[in-house]
ZABAZA-287833 format. One line per 8 residues: number of its first residue (from 0); for each residue x, y, z of N, C-alpha, C, CB. Coordinates in Angstrom, 2 decimals. Each point is the difference from the previous one (the first is absolute). Last residue first. Glycine has a CB too. Layout:
! ZABAZA-287833
NUM) X,Y,Z,X,Y,Z,X,Y,Z,X,Y,Z | ...;
***
This chain:
! ZABAZA-287833
209) -14.21,-16.49,-24.91,-1.20,-0.68,-0.52,-0.67,0.81,-1.10,-0.34,-1.07,2.24 | 4.25,2.40,0.43,0.37,-1.02,-0.99,-1.21,-0.77,-0.54,2.20,-0.21,1.15 | -2.60,3.62,2.23,0.71,0.63,-1.10,0.29,-1.00,-1.12,1.02,1.61,1.62 | -2.96,-3.03,2.50,-0.98,0.76,-0.80,0.66,0.60,-1.23,-1.29,0.52,2.08 | 4.03,-2.72,1.00,-0.87,-0.97,-0.65,-1.02,0.69,-0.89,0.31,-1.56,1.93 | 2.43,4.28,0.71,0.80,-0.66,-1.04,-0.84,-1.01,-0.77,2.06,0.32,1.40 | -4.01,1.77,2.32,0.14,0.94,-1.10,0.82,-0.59,-1.15,-0.19,1.88,1.64 | -0.28,-4.40,2.36,-1.30,0.13,-0.67,0.09,0.92,-1.21,-1.15,-0.41,2.19;
201) 4.94,0.00,0.55,-0.22,-1.24,-0.75,-1.31,0.07,-0.77,1.29,-1.29,1.73 | -0.33,4.87,1.17,0.90,-0.01,-1.14,-0.17,-1.24,-0.86,1.60,1.33,1.33 | -4.01,-1.00,2.73,-0.52,0.95,-0.98,0.87,0.02,-1.26,-0.95,1.38,1.86 | 2.42,-3.98,1.77,-1.22,-0.58,-0.57,-0.57,0.90,-1.09,-0.48,-1.13,2.18 | 4.15,2.79,0.22,0.40,-1.14,-0.83,-1.21,-0.63,-0.67,1.96,-0.42,1.52 | -2.73,3.88,1.56,0.59,0.52,-1.23,0.46,-1.12,-0.92,0.72,2.03,1.24 | -2.50,-3.12,3.04,-1.03,0.59,-0.86,0.60,0.47,-1.33,-1.29,0.72,2.05 | 4.22,-2.30,1.27,-0.78,-1.10,-0.56,-1.06,0.52,-0.96,0.41,-1.34,2.09;
193) 2.05,4.59,0.21,0.86,-0.76,-0.90,-0.74,-1.14,-0.67,1.93,0.60,1.42 | -4.11,1.97,1.94,0.13,0.74,-1.24,0.86,-0.75,-1.02,-0.25,2.13,1.28 | -0.15,-4.02,3.04,-1.29,0.00,-0.69,0.07,0.72,-1.33,-1.12,-0.09,2.19 | 4.91,0.20,0.55,-0.21,-1.36,-0.49,-1.31,-0.09,-0.77,1.30,-0.92,1.94 | -0.34,4.97,0.24,0.83,-0.20,-1.18,-0.19,-1.39,-0.59,1.65,1.62,0.94 | -3.84,-0.60,3.12,-0.58,0.76,-1.12,0.80,-0.21,-1.27,-0.85,1.70,1.61 | 2.49,-3.62,2.38,-1.23,-0.67,-0.41,-0.60,0.71,-1.23,-0.42,-0.73,2.39 | 4.18,2.71,-0.45,0.37,-1.30,-0.57,-1.23,-0.73,-0.52,1.96,-0.13,1.57;
185) -2.56,4.20,0.77,0.51,0.21,-1.34,0.36,-1.32,-0.67,0.85,2.24,0.70 | -2.13,-2.25,3.81,-1.16,0.24,-0.85,0.44,0.19,-1.45,-1.23,1.05,1.92 | 4.66,-1.44,1.22,-0.73,-1.25,-0.12,-1.22,0.12,-0.89,0.80,-0.61,2.25 | 1.61,4.49,-1.22,0.78,-0.84,-0.91,-0.69,-1.35,-0.20,2.12,1.14,0.75 | -3.98,1.81,2.37,-0.23,0.48,-1.36,0.77,-0.83,-1.01,-0.38,2.31,0.89 | 1.07,-3.17,3.68,-1.34,-0.44,-0.40,-0.30,0.43,-1.44,-0.77,0.14,2.39 | 4.75,1.39,-0.52,0.08,-1.45,-0.22,-1.34,-0.54,-0.45,1.82,-0.18,1.73 | -1.60,4.69,-0.48,0.65,-0.21,-1.27,0.12,-1.49,-0.33,1.26,2.13,0.33;
177) -2.95,-0.88,3.86,-0.96,0.34,-1.04,0.61,-0.26,-1.37,-1.06,1.72,1.50 | 3.89,-2.24,2.13,-1.03,-1.04,0.03,-1.05,0.24,-1.09,0.37,-0.29,2.47 | 3.10,3.51,-1.84,0.48,-1.25,-0.58,-1.06,-1.09,-0.02,2.25,0.61,0.78 | -3.49,3.67,1.26,0.30,0.01,-1.42,0.47,-1.31,-0.57,0.54,2.31,0.30 | -1.35,-1.35,4.45,-1.17,-0.37,-0.79,0.33,-0.15,-1.47,-1.42,1.18,1.65 | 4.81,0.21,1.34,-0.45,-1.33,0.40,-1.19,-0.47,-0.83,0.83,0.47,2.32 | 1.00,3.89,-2.93,0.95,-1.02,-0.42,-0.47,-1.40,0.33,1.82,1.66,0.31 | -4.38,3.06,-1.22,-0.05,-1.13,0.93,0.92,-1.11,-0.47,-2.36,0.57,0.62;
169) 1.95,3.73,-2.89,-0.67,0.30,1.26,0.05,-1.13,1.02,-1.47,1.49,-1.27 | 3.32,-1.55,-3.30,0.44,1.26,0.56,-0.58,0.29,1.37,0.23,0.81,-2.28 | -1.38,-4.66,-0.34,1.38,-0.12,0.45,0.51,1.30,0.61,0.39,-1.70,-1.77 | -4.78,1.67,0.05,0.12,-1.05,1.01,1.42,-0.08,0.54,-1.84,-1.27,-1.13 | 0.92,4.23,-2.48,-0.57,0.48,1.27,0.18,-1.04,1.10,-1.68,1.36,-1.28 | 3.06,-2.55,-3.07,0.84,1.08,0.52,-0.51,0.47,1.36,0.56,0.71,-2.35 | -3.14,-3.86,0.02,1.23,-0.61,0.49,0.90,1.07,0.63,-0.16,-1.79,-1.78 | -3.73,3.27,-0.35,-0.32,-0.70,1.25,1.24,-0.64,0.61,-2.31,-0.42,-0.86;
161) 2.70,2.47,-3.37,-0.20,1.01,1.04,-0.30,-0.65,1.34,-0.84,1.59,-1.73 | 1.14,-4.38,-1.99,1.32,0.53,0.33,-0.11,1.05,1.10,0.78,-0.44,-2.35 | -4.80,-1.28,0.66,0.72,-1.02,0.78,1.39,0.49,0.40,-1.27,-1.79,-1.20 | -1.34,4.58,-1.60,-0.64,-0.13,1.31,0.74,-1.00,0.88,-2.21,0.58,-1.03 | 3.58,-0.10,-3.44,0.38,1.17,0.78,-0.60,-0.08,1.40,0.15,1.37,-2.10 | -1.34,-4.81,-0.91,1.44,-0.02,0.27,0.41,1.16,0.90,0.38,-1.11,-2.21 | -4.88,0.79,0.61,0.30,-1.01,1.02,1.47,0.02,0.39,-1.86,-1.40,-0.89 | 0.56,4.31,-2.56,-0.73,0.35,1.22,0.32,-0.96,1.13,-1.81,0.97,-1.39;
153) 3.50,-1.81,-2.92,0.76,1.02,0.72,-0.72,0.48,1.25,1.00,0.69,-2.16 | -3.16,-4.06,-0.50,1.37,-0.41,0.29,0.72,1.03,0.86,0.05,-1.25,-2.15 | -4.45,2.16,0.53,0.01,-1.03,1.03,1.40,-0.37,0.42,-2.12,-0.85,-0.89 | 1.67,3.83,-2.68,-0.49,0.63,1.23,0.02,-1.00,1.15,-1.45,1.57,-1.34 | 2.51,-3.18,-2.95,1.07,0.86,0.52,-0.42,0.65,1.31,0.79,0.42,-2.34 | -4.03,-2.98,0.07,1.09,-0.87,0.46,1.12,0.83,0.63,-0.58,-1.67,-1.79 | -2.97,3.96,-0.23,-0.44,-0.63,1.24,1.09,-0.90,0.57,-2.38,0.08,-0.80 | 3.06,1.85,-3.43,0.12,1.01,1.06,-0.40,-0.59,1.34,-0.47,1.81,-1.66;
145) -0.11,-4.53,-2.08,1.42,0.20,0.27,0.23,1.01,1.10,0.48,-0.56,-2.36 | -4.83,-0.10,0.90,0.44,-1.17,0.73,1.49,0.10,0.31,-1.78,-1.38,-1.11 | -0.25,4.71,-1.54,-0.44,0.10,1.39,0.46,-1.17,0.84,-1.96,1.29,-0.77 | 2.67,-1.20,-3.99,0.94,0.83,0.77,-0.38,0.12,1.47,0.48,1.26,-2.08 | -1.75,-5.60,-0.77,-0.56,1.34,0.20,0.99,0.81,0.82,-2.39,-0.87,-0.11 | 3.55,-3.30,-2.03,-1.44,-0.19,0.14,-0.72,1.34,0.17,0.41,-2.26,1.02 | 4.30,2.23,-1.22,-0.54,-0.43,-1.28,-1.50,-0.22,0.04,2.18,-1.04,-0.49 | 0.20,2.02,4.44,-0.13,1.21,-0.82,-0.57,-0.35,-1.37,1.93,1.05,1.21;
137) -1.00,-4.62,1.73,-1.08,0.84,0.54,-0.23,1.22,-0.88,0.56,-0.78,2.32 | 3.05,-2.07,-3.40,-1.28,-0.66,-0.27,-1.17,0.86,0.49,1.14,-2.24,0.19 | 3.20,3.78,0.74,-0.24,0.03,-1.44,-1.35,-0.62,-0.33,2.48,-0.11,-0.43 | -1.02,-0.12,4.89,-0.37,1.37,-0.36,-0.30,0.12,-1.49,1.42,0.86,1.88 | 0.22,-4.98,-0.27,-1.36,0.24,0.49,-0.47,1.39,-0.40,0.41,-1.56,1.94 | 4.08,0.34,-2.94,-0.99,-0.67,-0.86,-1.44,0.21,0.45,1.73,-1.69,-0.49 | 1.61,3.60,3.33,0.02,0.56,-1.35,-1.00,-0.67,-0.93,2.38,0.57,0.35 | -1.49,-2.14,4.17,-0.98,1.06,-0.13,-0.05,0.65,-1.39,0.33,0.40,2.41;
129) 2.70,-4.28,-1.72,-1.28,-0.14,0.71,-0.96,1.12,-0.38,1.19,-1.13,1.90 | 3.43,0.61,-3.63,-0.57,-1.35,0.03,-1.42,-0.06,0.54,2.30,-0.83,0.27 | 0.26,5.00,-0.70,0.23,-0.75,-1.23,-0.79,-1.30,-0.04,2.27,1.01,-0.13 | -2.27,1.81,3.99,-0.78,0.61,-1.07,0.21,-0.73,-1.32,0.17,2.20,1.17 | 2.29,-3.72,2.56,-1.43,-0.11,0.31,-0.84,0.57,-1.13,0.52,0.13,2.45 | 4.22,0.25,-2.63,-0.44,-1.38,-0.21,-1.51,-0.11,0.17,2.23,-0.85,0.81 | -0.35,5.01,0.13,0.19,-0.30,-1.43,-0.51,-1.40,-0.31,1.99,1.53,-0.08 | -1.90,-0.11,4.63,-1.08,0.63,-0.79,0.10,-0.29,-1.49,-0.09,1.78,1.70;
121) 3.60,-3.58,1.11,-1.31,-0.60,0.22,-1.13,0.70,-0.77,0.81,-0.69,2.24 | 4.03,1.99,-1.93,-0.48,-0.79,-1.15,-1.41,-0.53,0.16,2.33,-0.63,-0.40 | -0.09,5.30,2.34,-0.35,-1.33,0.48,-0.53,-0.83,-1.17,-0.52,0.91,2.32 | 1.58,3.75,-2.62,1.16,-0.87,-0.19,-0.23,-1.42,0.49,1.44,2.01,0.21 | -4.80,1.30,0.36,0.26,-0.08,-1.43,1.16,-0.95,-0.29,-0.85,2.34,-0.28 | -0.25,-1.32,4.77,-1.02,-0.87,-0.59,0.24,-0.19,-1.49,-1.63,0.76,1.72 | 4.40,2.24,0.57,0.26,-1.35,0.47,-0.99,-0.99,-0.61,0.93,0.92,2.13 | -1.57,3.63,-2.97,1.18,-0.49,-0.70,0.31,-1.43,0.41,0.88,2.33,-0.15;
113) -4.33,-0.14,2.42,-0.40,-0.29,-1.38,1.17,-0.55,-0.80,-1.72,1.81,0.13 | 2.53,-0.34,4.27,-0.79,-1.23,0.01,-0.41,-0.39,-1.41,-0.82,0.55,2.31 | 2.99,3.53,-1.81,0.93,-1.09,0.31,-0.72,-1.34,0.01,1.41,1.59,1.34 | -3.95,2.31,-1.94,0.81,-0.27,-1.17,0.97,-1.15,0.24,-0.21,2.39,-0.65 | -2.50,-0.83,4.24,-0.80,-0.66,-1.02,0.85,-0.38,-1.21,-2.01,1.27,0.78 | 4.28,-1.01,4.04,-0.58,0.94,-0.95,-0.75,-0.78,-1.05,1.85,1.67,0.40 | 1.13,-2.10,4.73,-1.01,-0.49,-0.94,-0.42,1.12,-0.95,-0.81,-1.69,1.71 | 5.76,1.27,0.72,-1.35,0.52,0.18,-0.92,-0.51,-1.11,0.93,2.05,1.12;
105) 3.65,-4.68,0.90,-0.48,1.08,-0.85,-1.42,0.39,0.28,1.56,-0.76,-1.71 | 0.37,-4.34,2.50,0.54,1.33,0.28,-0.61,1.03,-0.93,2.14,-1.03,0.81 | -4.62,-3.56,0.99,0.91,0.48,-1.03,0.45,1.41,0.35,-1.12,-1.43,-1.73 | -0.46,-2.70,5.17,-0.35,1.27,-0.63,1.05,0.42,-1.01,-1.21,0.66,2.07 | -0.25,-5.77,-0.70,1.05,0.98,0.27,-0.33,1.30,-0.69,1.70,-1.83,0.24 | -5.56,-1.62,1.46,0.90,0.27,-1.10,1.04,1.04,0.38,-1.81,-0.59,-1.61 | -0.18,-2.50,5.53,-0.47,1.06,-0.90,0.98,0.21,-1.14,-1.19,1.11,1.91 | 0.01,-5.35,1.38,1.13,0.64,-0.67,-0.53,1.06,-0.95,1.39,-2.11,0.17;
97) -4.20,-0.81,2.43,0.89,0.60,0.99,1.17,0.73,-0.63,-0.65,-1.78,1.56 | -2.79,-0.81,-3.88,-0.55,1.28,0.48,0.93,0.70,0.98,-2.27,-0.93,-0.33 | 3.02,-2.53,-3.88,0.36,0.11,1.41,-0.44,1.36,0.51,1.98,-1.57,-0.29 | -3.00,-2.14,-4.11,-0.08,1.38,0.54,0.26,-0.02,1.50,-1.66,0.64,-1.80 | 1.38,-4.39,-1.48,1.28,0.37,0.61,-0.04,1.35,0.68,1.13,-1.35,-1.73 | -4.95,-0.52,-0.60,0.44,-1.02,0.94,1.25,0.43,0.76,-0.97,-1.74,-1.50 | -0.72,4.56,-1.91,-0.95,-0.06,1.11,0.45,-1.01,1.05,-1.85,0.64,-1.57 | 4.28,-0.31,-2.45,0.25,1.18,0.84,-0.93,0.00,1.21,0.75,1.30,-2.03;
89) -1.43,-4.65,-1.16,1.25,-0.24,0.72,0.34,1.16,0.91,0.81,-1.41,-1.89 | -4.54,1.92,-0.89,-0.27,-1.03,1.00,1.24,-0.31,0.82,-1.76,-0.96,-1.48 | 2.16,3.90,-2.16,-0.73,0.64,1.10,-0.31,-1.00,1.11,-0.98,1.63,-1.63 | 3.00,-3.27,-2.29,0.93,0.86,0.73,-0.67,0.69,1.18,1.27,0.34,-2.10 | -3.97,-2.86,-0.77,0.89,-0.89,0.75,1.00,0.81,0.82,-0.25,-1.76,-1.77 | -2.53,4.12,-1.14,-0.79,-0.54,1.11,0.85,-0.93,0.87,-2.07,0.17,-1.40 | 3.94,1.52,-2.55,-0.09,1.05,1.01,-0.79,-0.50,1.22,0.13,1.76,-1.80 | 0.06,-4.61,-1.86,1.33,0.11,0.60,0.01,1.06,1.09,1.04,-0.74,-2.17;
81) -4.89,0.30,-0.37,0.11,-1.14,0.92,1.36,0.00,0.68,-1.58,-1.32,-1.43 | 0.91,4.50,-1.89,-0.79,0.33,1.18,0.05,-1.13,1.01,-1.51,1.42,-1.41 | 3.58,-2.11,-2.74,0.76,0.95,0.80,-0.76,0.39,1.26,1.08,0.86,-2.08 | -3.23,-3.57,-1.07,1.06,-0.77,0.67,0.81,0.93,0.91,0.13,-1.61,-1.95 | -3.35,3.66,-0.69,-0.64,-0.84,1.00,1.01,-0.83,0.79,-2.01,-0.08,-1.44 | 3.52,2.63,-2.22,-0.33,0.84,1.15,-0.68,-0.78,1.09,-0.20,1.92,-1.52 | 1.09,-4.00,-2.56,1.24,0.17,0.75,-0.24,0.86,1.24,1.33,-0.22,-2.12 | -4.92,-0.26,-0.77,0.28,-1.28,0.64,1.27,0.09,0.84,-1.15,-1.21,-1.88;
73) 0.11,4.91,-0.69,-0.99,-0.13,1.06,0.20,-1.31,0.76,-1.62,1.39,-1.33 | 4.22,-0.54,-2.47,0.45,0.81,1.13,-0.96,-0.12,1.17,1.10,1.59,-1.59 | -2.33,-3.58,-2.41,1.09,-0.77,0.61,0.57,0.75,1.21,0.55,-1.02,-2.25 | -3.74,3.21,-0.28,-0.64,-1.08,0.74,1.06,-0.88,0.68,-1.94,0.03,-1.62 | 3.41,3.38,-1.19,-0.55,0.58,1.22,-0.70,-1.07,0.84,-0.28,2.19,-1.19 | 1.92,-3.47,-3.01,1.12,0.30,0.90,-0.49,0.59,1.31,1.49,0.37,-1.98 | -4.57,-1.18,-1.48,0.43,-1.25,0.62,1.16,0.22,0.96,-0.77,-1.25,-2.02 | -0.84,4.84,-0.63,-0.89,-0.31,1.12,0.42,-1.27,0.71,-1.86,1.13,-1.20;
65) 5.66,1.77,-1.35,-1.21,-0.76,-0.32,-0.81,-0.33,1.25,1.17,-0.96,-1.98 | 1.76,5.43,2.09,0.30,-1.43,-0.15,-1.29,-0.74,-0.29,1.99,0.17,1.58 | -1.52,4.55,-0.44,0.61,-0.23,-1.31,0.42,-1.44,-0.21,0.78,2.34,0.04 | -2.63,-0.37,4.07,-1.00,0.28,-1.04,0.54,-0.25,-1.41,-1.02,1.68,1.52 | 3.79,-2.19,2.41,-1.04,-1.02,-0.03,-1.02,0.23,-1.11,0.32,-0.29,2.44 | 3.24,3.48,-1.61,0.51,-1.27,-0.52,-1.13,-1.01,-0.17,2.21,0.43,1.10 | -3.22,3.68,0.82,0.48,0.28,-1.35,0.52,-1.26,-0.66,0.58,2.33,0.70 | -1.84,-2.42,3.86,-1.14,-0.06,-0.90,0.39,0.28,-1.43,-1.46,0.70,1.88;
57) 4.82,-0.36,1.48,-0.49,-1.37,-0.10,-1.14,-0.11,-1.00,0.69,-0.40,2.37 | 1.04,4.69,-1.40,0.99,-0.81,-0.70,-0.52,-1.42,-0.22,1.83,1.37,1.01 | -4.49,1.59,1.54,0.06,0.44,-1.40,0.97,-0.87,-0.80,-0.55,2.34,0.72 | 0.25,-3.03,3.96,-1.21,-0.46,-0.70,0.06,0.35,-1.47,-1.32,0.25,2.11 | 4.83,1.32,0.61,0.02,-1.46,-0.05,-1.18,-0.52,-0.81,1.16,-0.07,2.23 | -0.90,4.67,-1.30,0.95,-0.39,-1.05,0.06,-1.52,-0.14,1.34,2.07,0.44 | -4.08,-0.44,3.04,-0.47,0.50,-1.29,0.90,-0.44,-1.14,-0.99,1.94,1.16 | 1.74,-2.76,3.65,-0.58,-1.05,-0.84,-0.46,0.49,-1.36,-0.70,-1.11,2.07;
49) 2.67,3.84,1.66,0.96,-0.85,-0.70,-0.63,-0.93,-1.03,1.38,0.12,2.01 | -3.95,2.96,0.80,1.05,0.78,-0.67,0.85,-0.89,-0.89,0.03,1.60,1.92 | -3.43,-3.46,0.79,-0.66,0.86,-0.98,1.02,0.81,-0.80,-2.00,0.13,1.49 | 3.45,-2.90,2.16,-0.32,-0.74,-1.23,-0.71,0.84,-1.06,-0.14,-2.02,1.39 | 1.15,3.97,2.96,1.14,-0.14,-0.91,-0.33,-0.81,-1.25,1.48,0.16,1.98 | -4.13,1.08,2.15,-0.43,0.38,-1.34,1.12,-0.15,-1.03,-1.61,1.59,1.03 | 2.24,-2.39,3.65,-0.97,-1.00,-0.46,-0.47,0.30,-1.42,-0.72,-0.35,2.36 | 3.56,3.30,0.21,0.70,-0.99,-0.84,-0.93,-1.11,-0.47,2.09,0.51,1.23;
41) -3.40,2.97,1.86,-0.01,0.46,-1.38,0.64,-1.02,-0.93,0.08,2.34,0.82 | -0.02,-2.97,3.97,-1.25,-0.34,-0.65,-0.04,0.41,-1.47,-1.10,0.24,2.20 | 4.60,0.54,1.30,0.18,-1.08,-0.97,-1.24,-0.23,-0.85,1.60,-1.05,1.57 | -1.20,4.23,2.10,1.00,0.38,-0.99,0.11,-1.03,-1.12,1.23,1.21,1.78 | -4.20,-2.09,1.80,-0.41,1.25,-0.63,0.97,0.43,-1.09,-1.11,0.67,2.13 | 1.85,-4.56,0.71,-0.90,-0.21,-1.13,-0.37,1.29,-0.71,-0.87,-1.99,1.16 | 5.73,1.14,1.32,-1.40,0.15,0.36,-0.90,-0.05,-1.22,0.69,1.35,1.95 | 4.22,-2.01,-1.76,-0.43,1.39,-0.07,-1.44,0.23,0.44,1.60,0.26,-1.83;
33) 0.66,-4.68,1.95,1.06,0.98,0.25,-0.54,1.42,0.14,1.56,-1.47,-1.27 | -4.38,-2.25,0.19,0.58,-0.25,1.32,1.02,1.07,0.36,-0.37,-2.45,-0.32 | -1.50,2.59,-3.93,-1.05,0.32,0.97,0.49,-0.25,1.42,-1.75,-0.59,-1.70 | 4.60,-0.56,-1.85,-0.13,1.45,0.10,-1.08,0.41,1.00,0.78,0.18,-2.38 | -0.16,-4.76,1.41,1.16,0.51,0.72,-0.08,1.50,0.18,1.37,-1.87,-0.91 | -4.71,-0.24,-1.68,-0.09,-0.39,1.42,1.15,0.60,0.80,-1.16,-2.14,-0.66 | 1.20,2.73,-4.01,-1.07,0.78,0.62,-0.12,-0.30,1.48,-1.21,0.02,-2.18 | 4.28,-2.58,-0.31,0.44,1.38,0.09,-1.06,0.87,0.68,1.38,-0.32,-2.09;
25) -2.42,-4.14,1.10,0.95,0.06,1.10,0.50,1.43,0.22,0.69,-2.36,-0.49 | -3.44,1.53,-3.21,-0.76,-0.07,1.24,0.92,0.09,1.22,-1.72,-1.39,-1.17 | 3.79,1.20,-3.02,-0.76,1.25,0.13,-0.79,0.02,1.30,-0.15,0.15,-2.49 | 2.65,-4.09,1.31,0.85,1.13,0.38,-0.78,1.30,0.18,1.84,-1.09,-1.22 | -4.59,-3.37,2.11,0.94,0.37,-1.04,0.80,1.22,0.42,-1.52,-0.95,-1.75 | -3.18,-2.44,2.93,1.30,0.43,0.52,0.98,0.25,-1.14,-0.40,-1.30,2.11 | -4.99,1.90,-2.48,1.06,-0.94,-0.32,1.32,0.50,0.58,-1.20,-0.70,-2.11 | -3.06,3.08,2.24,0.44,-0.73,1.19,1.06,-1.05,-0.30,-2.23,0.38,0.96;
17) 0.29,2.49,-4.42,0.39,0.87,1.12,0.60,-0.79,1.15,-1.79,1.58,-0.66 | -0.01,-3.74,-3.25,1.24,0.70,-0.32,0.50,0.83,1.18,-0.70,0.07,-2.40 | -3.48,-2.27,2.77,1.10,-0.96,0.00,1.34,0.68,-0.28,-1.59,-1.77,-0.76 | -2.33,4.40,0.51,0.25,-0.43,1.37,1.20,-0.94,0.07,-2.44,0.26,0.50 | 0.99,1.00,-4.74,0.59,1.14,0.69,0.33,-0.34,1.44,-1.27,1.53,-1.49 | -1.04,-4.68,-1.16,1.41,0.08,-0.37,0.69,1.17,0.69,-0.56,-1.03,-2.21 | -4.08,0.55,2.97,0.72,-1.18,0.48,1.48,0.06,-0.31,-2.07,-1.30,-0.28 | -0.78,4.70,-1.39,0.12,0.09,1.45,0.80,-1.16,0.55,-2.19,1.20,0.11;
9) 1.18,-1.25,-4.70,0.95,1.05,0.32,0.22,0.13,1.49,-0.69,1.19,-2.05 | -2.60,-4.16,0.56,1.34,-0.50,-0.32,1.06,1.03,0.35,-0.97,-1.40,-1.83 | -3.48,2.72,2.24,0.36,-0.93,1.07,1.38,-0.61,-0.26,-2.44,-0.50,0.38 | 0.66,3.31,-3.70,0.25,0.79,1.21,0.46,-0.91,1.14,-1.73,1.68,-0.73 | 0.36,-3.70,-3.23,1.31,0.61,-0.16,0.35,0.88,1.20,-0.30,-0.06,-2.49 | -4.01,-1.98,2.41,1.07,-1.02,0.03,1.40,0.59,-0.11,-1.61,-1.59,-1.01 | -2.22,4.61,0.70,0.30,-0.52,1.33,1.08,-1.08,0.00,-2.34,0.53,0.62 | 0.06,2.00,-4.29,1.42,0.27,0.27,0.43,-0.64,1.31,-0.17,2.15,-1.27;
1) -3.87,-3.93,-2.18,0.33,0.80,1.16,1.50,0.20,0.13,-2.05,-0.84,1.14 | -0.56,0.16,-5.93,0.43,-0.78,1.16,0.46,0.94,1.12,0.68,-1.90,-1.50;
***
């Protein structure tokens, strides 16, 4: 089977993870406004530094539980994605382009951004409920599919984070409008992924019990 479905899933989830409003994204935006995009751009790679331990811990747990539990997690992940989609939709409706984020104090560094991302509960929840089960299923079918999912996820995530940093670092007026549009696109994408994951989880549960 082709690796394309898992690559596309990785790209979609990576994009959604990057543009979701949260403390890490707010930190990157504030630093780009404060220090400029050139000094802040390296922080877009922070997830590569912080997520290794998160993924290893989550997968260590998920690979030692029954298959039905992972399928239940997949269903819970679908509900969680719909919740994120609702939050993104509300953020899109309430987004005020005239109010820039308050800049955070201190100098930007990759390690500081990575630590902030590591302490953020969102990556832990996301890898536990959403991307972790997908990675396990992809790797179980073929290691290349798991690698394709990771490449798509982090490729899209880092590219989107870098774009956000550059936009806010170079054009305050353009940046918020573009970010609002990205949040709107993310809401639609997340809703689609959430519905797809719930349907897929139900189908797998039915197949497992037949």
